[in-house]
VOSEKE-296772 format. One line per field, with one value per residue: residue number from 1; x, z, y of N, C-alpha, C in turn; residue in three letters. Coordinates in steps of 0.05 Angstrom, whole numbers, plus 5000, padded with zeros to 4 digits. Atoms other than C-alpha are relative to their C-alpha. Layout:
N
num (NUM|...)
n.c1 (X|...)
n.c3 (Z|...)
n.c2 (Y|...)
ca.c1 (X|...)
ca.c3 (Z|...)
ca.c2 (Y|...)
c.c1 (X|...)
c.c3 (Z|...)
c.c2 (Y|...)
residuo (ALA|...)
//
This chain:
138
num (1|2|3|4|5|6|7|8|9|10|11|12|13|14|15|16|17|18|19|20|21|22|23|24|25|26|27|28|29|30|31|32|33|34|35|36|37|38|39|40|41|42|43|44|45|46|47|48|49|50|51|52|53|54|55|56|57|58|59|60|61|62|63|64|65|66|67|68|69|70|71|72|73|74|75|76|77|78|79|80|81|82|83|84|85|86|87|88|89|90|91|92|93|94|95|96|97|98|99|100|101|102|103|104|105|106|107|108|109|110|111|112|113|114|115|116|117|118|119|120|121|122|123|124|125|126|127|128|129|130|131|132|133|134|135|136|137|138)
n.c1 (4985|5017|4993|4995|5019|4991|4991|4975|4978|4994|4987|5015|4997|5017|5028|5005|5002|5026|5022|5000|5010|5028|5017|5007|5010|4983|4989|4977|4980|4990|4985|4975|4982|4990|4982|4976|4987|4990|4976|4980|4990|4985|4997|4998|5026|5011|5028|5014|5028|5011|5028|5017|4996|4989|4971|4986|4972|4986|4971|4997|5027|5019|4999|5028|5018|5014|5027|5016|5029|5015|4995|4974|4977|4991|4974|5000|4973|5002|4990|5003|5002|4973|4986|5003|5015|5004|5017|5027|5011|5019|5026|5019|4991|4984|5006|4986|4973|4979|5002|5010|5005|5003|5021|4998|5025|4998|4992|4981|4972|4984|4974|4982|4976|5008|5007|4976|4988|5015|4991|4973|5003|5011|4979|4980|5011|5000|4972|4989|5011|5012|5029|5010|5000|5026|5011|4990|5014|5026)
n.c3 (5008|5004|4986|5019|5002|4983|5017|5014|4981|4991|5019|5010|4981|4978|5009|5001|4972|4990|5013|4987|4973|5002|5007|4974|5001|5014|5024|4992|4993|5025|5015|4985|5003|5027|5002|4987|5018|5022|4991|4994|5026|5014|4982|5015|5012|4994|4995|5010|4994|5026|5008|4978|4974|5006|4996|5023|4995|5025|5002|5029|5011|4981|4995|4995|4984|4978|4997|4981|5006|4977|4997|5009|5004|5027|5008|5030|5011|5025|5022|4989|5021|5008|4977|4996|4976|4996|4976|5008|4982|5015|5001|5010|5024|5015|5028|5014|5011|4986|4971|4985|4972|4979|4981|4975|4985|4971|4992|5019|4997|5024|4997|4999|5017|5028|5005|5002|5026|5020|4997|5011|5029|5010|4999|5020|5026|5002|5001|5026|5020|5021|5003|5001|5027|5012|4994|4974|4986|4990)
n.c2 (5023|5023|5025|5022|5022|5022|5022|4993|4999|5027|5017|5022|5022|4994|5003|5028|5009|4990|5016|5026|4997|4991|5022|5011|5028|5019|4988|4984|5019|5013|4980|4995|5023|5000|4977|5009|5019|4984|4985|5019|5011|4979|4977|4974|4993|4974|5001|4977|4998|4991|5004|4993|5014|5026|5004|5011|5005|4996|5002|4997|5004|5012|5028|5008|4983|5014|4990|5015|5001|5011|5028|5009|4983|5006|4990|5002|4997|4985|5016|5027|5021|5007|5012|5029|5004|5029|5005|4992|4980|4983|5013|4980|4985|5019|4999|4978|5005|4986|5001|5024|4992|5020|4992|5014|4998|5004|5027|5012|4992|4999|5012|4977|5004|4998|4972|4984|5007|4984|4972|4998|5002|4975|4980|5007|4993|4971|4990|5007|4982|5016|4999|5027|5011|5003|5027|5008|5021|4992)
ca.c1 (1159|1126|1126|1155|1108|1112|1117|1170|1211|1209|1255|1227|1254|1216|1152|1159|1171|1110|1067|1088|1074|1008|0981|0983|0966|0994|1004|1051|1089|1094|1116|1167|1195|1200|1232|1284|1299|1307|1356|1393|1399|1424|1450|1460|1386|1352|1284|1237|1165|1125|1056|1026|1036|1078|1145|1194|1262|1313|1384|1402|1327|1265|1273|1203|1145|1109|1035|0985|0913|0859|0876|0947|1016|1040|1113|1115|1182|1191|1229|1205|1192|1267|1285|1295|1245|1258|1223|1161|1152|1118|1044|1011|1016|1042|1011|1052|1117|1154|1128|1117|1089|1088|1022|1028|0964|0952|0987|1032|1108|1156|1219|1269|1330|1293|1266|1335|1360|1304|1325|1398|1379|1338|1396|1444|1397|1388|1463|1479|1435|1403|1334|1291|1298|1240|1194|1219|1199|1125)
ca.c3 (9540|9511|9551|9514|9489|9540|9485|9447|9510|9525|9491|9449|9499|9555|9514|9503|9577|9593|9543|9573|9643|9622|9594|9663|9641|9603|9541|9577|9607|9538|9502|9557|9552|9476|9481|9528|9478|9422|9462|9484|9412|9386|9437|9383|9365|9363|9395|9360|9368|9303|9273|9335|9388|9359|9387|9331|9335|9282|9261|9191|9178|9212|9245|9274|9305|9370|9369|9423|9411|9458|9445|9419|9420|9348|9328|9253|9219|9162|9119|9152|9086|9074|9141|9154|9207|9222|9290|9254|9300|9244|9250|9219|9156|9120|9052|9036|8998|9049|9121|9171|9241|9306|9344|9417|9455|9530|9561|9501|9505|9449|9441|9463|9428|9362|9368|9380|9318|9277|9306|9288|9218|9208|9231|9186|9127|9140|9150|9085|9049|9010|8981|8990|8931|8882|8900|8972|9016|9032)
ca.c2 (6375|6313|6248|6188|6135|6078|6025|6063|6070|5995|5946|5890|5840|5875|5877|5802|5790|5832|5794|5727|5751|5783|5718|5688|5617|5557|5600|5647|5588|5555|5618|5631|5561|5565|5634|5604|5548|5600|5642|5580|5554|5621|5670|5724|5725|5793|5798|5846|5867|5873|5877|5907|5853|5798|5774|5760|5728|5747|5732|5757|5756|5729|5662|5656|5692|5674|5683|5665|5645|5620|5547|5548|5580|5584|5590|5606|5596|5646|5596|5532|5495|5496|5465|5391|5368|5294|5300|5326|5386|5426|5411|5474|5516|5455|5472|5534|5538|5580|5581|5524|5529|5491|5496|5478|5464|5462|5402|5389|5390|5407|5365|5418|5387|5380|5451|5480|5443|5477|5545|5533|5510|5573|5617|5580|5588|5662|5672|5637|5687|5632|5637|5576|5529|5527|5469|5468|5410|5412)
c.c1 (4982|5011|5004|4978|5011|5011|5025|5024|5009|5014|4982|5001|4982|4971|4993|4997|4973|4977|4998|4988|4970|4981|4991|4988|5020|5013|5025|5024|5013|5017|5026|5020|5012|5020|5028|5016|5012|5026|5023|5013|5017|5002|5001|4974|4992|4970|4988|4970|4987|4970|4981|5006|5013|5030|5012|5029|5015|5030|5005|4974|4983|5005|4972|4986|4987|4973|4984|4970|4987|5008|5027|5020|5012|5027|5001|5028|4998|5008|4999|5000|5027|5016|4993|4987|4995|4983|4971|4987|4980|4973|4978|5013|5018|4996|5015|5027|5022|4999|4991|4996|4998|4978|5003|4974|5005|5007|5020|5028|5013|5027|5021|5025|4993|4993|5025|5015|4986|5009|5027|5000|4990|5021|5020|4990|5000|5028|5013|4989|4986|4970|4990|4999|4971|4990|5010|4982|4973|4990)
c.c3 (4997|5015|4979|5000|5015|4983|4986|5018|5009|4978|4991|5020|5024|4993|4998|5028|5011|4988|5013|5027|5000|4992|5024|5000|4985|4975|5006|5008|4975|4984|5014|4997|4971|4995|5011|4982|4976|5008|5007|4974|4985|5017|4986|4987|5009|5005|4990|5006|4975|4998|5024|5026|4996|5006|4975|5008|4974|5003|4970|4985|5021|5003|5004|5016|5022|5004|5021|4993|5024|5005|4991|5002|4973|4995|4970|4991|4972|4976|5007|4979|4991|5022|5001|5027|5005|5025|4995|5020|4985|4998|4990|4977|4982|4969|4984|4990|5016|5030|5010|5028|5018|5018|5025|5015|5030|5006|4982|5006|4972|5006|4998|4982|4971|4993|4997|4974|4978|5001|4987|4969|4987|5000|4978|4972|4995|4996|4973|4978|4977|4998|4999|4972|4990|5005|5026|5012|5010|5020)
c.c2 (4976|4976|4979|4980|4976|4977|5006|4999|4972|4985|4978|4977|5004|4997|4970|4988|5008|4984|4973|5001|5007|4978|4985|4972|4983|5012|5016|4981|4987|5019|5006|4978|4999|5023|4992|4981|5016|5014|4981|4989|5020|5025|5027|5008|5028|4996|5027|4998|5012|4996|5004|4987|4973|4998|4987|4996|5000|4995|4999|4996|4987|4970|4990|5021|4983|5013|4984|5003|4987|4971|4991|5023|4991|5013|4995|5006|5012|4983|4970|4978|4992|4986|4970|4996|4970|4993|5007|5019|5018|4985|5020|5015|4983|5001|5021|4992|5012|4995|4972|5010|4976|5011|4982|5005|4994|4970|4987|5010|4999|4987|5023|4997|5003|5029|5017|4994|5016|5030|5004|4998|5026|5023|4995|5007|5030|5011|4994|5018|4986|5006|4971|4989|4998|4971|4989|4979|5010|4981)
residuo (UNK|UNK|UNK|UNK|UNK|UNK|UNK|UNK|UNK|UNK|UNK|UNK|UNK|UNK|UNK|UNK|UNK|UNK|UNK|UNK|UNK|UNK|UNK|UNK|UNK|UNK|UNK|UNK|UNK|UNK|UNK|UNK|UNK|UNK|UNK|UNK|UNK|UNK|UNK|UNK|UNK|UNK|UNK|UNK|UNK|UNK|UNK|UNK|UNK|UNK|UNK|UNK|UNK|UNK|UNK|UNK|UNK|UNK|UNK|UNK|UNK|UNK|UNK|UNK|UNK|UNK|UNK|UNK|UNK|UNK|UNK|UNK|UNK|UNK|UNK|UNK|UNK|UNK|UNK|UNK|UNK|UNK|UNK|UNK|UNK|UNK|UNK|UNK|UNK|UNK|UNK|UNK|UNK|UNK|UNK|UNK|UNK|UNK|UNK|UNK|UNK|UNK|UNK|UNK|UNK|UNK|UNK|UNK|UNK|UNK|UNK|UNK|UNK|UNK|UNK|UNK|UNK|UNK|UNK|UNK|UNK|UNK|UNK|UNK|UNK|UNK|UNK|UNK|UNK|UNK|UNK|UNK|UNK|UNK|UNK|UNK|UNK|UNK)
//
């Protein structure tokens, strides 16, 4: 009898929890805090694990991914260029026509209320089934 692959047997949510715990530094704390804001903003979000080791949050399509680098935690919004960002949280990947990202560095805080608004806008956009308008906000 074959033993199940450990990763296949774990849920995406558990893999994300393990990744956060495994970081063991400010990046894990930051990713955990942002994850909490995502789940608070949209309780029906689905957590998935894609592209090898990347947490992904979805609702009728990808909302955002959560990547960790040595000097930043990056939340990339799949359709970020179509979202209104009056708080100017997006600070990376600003040149593209589709995606936008938020890079959080050690010691930085993200405005939780503004972040949750972005999450809800992304959910609403995905749920509406709209494609980003040509020449979306850059």
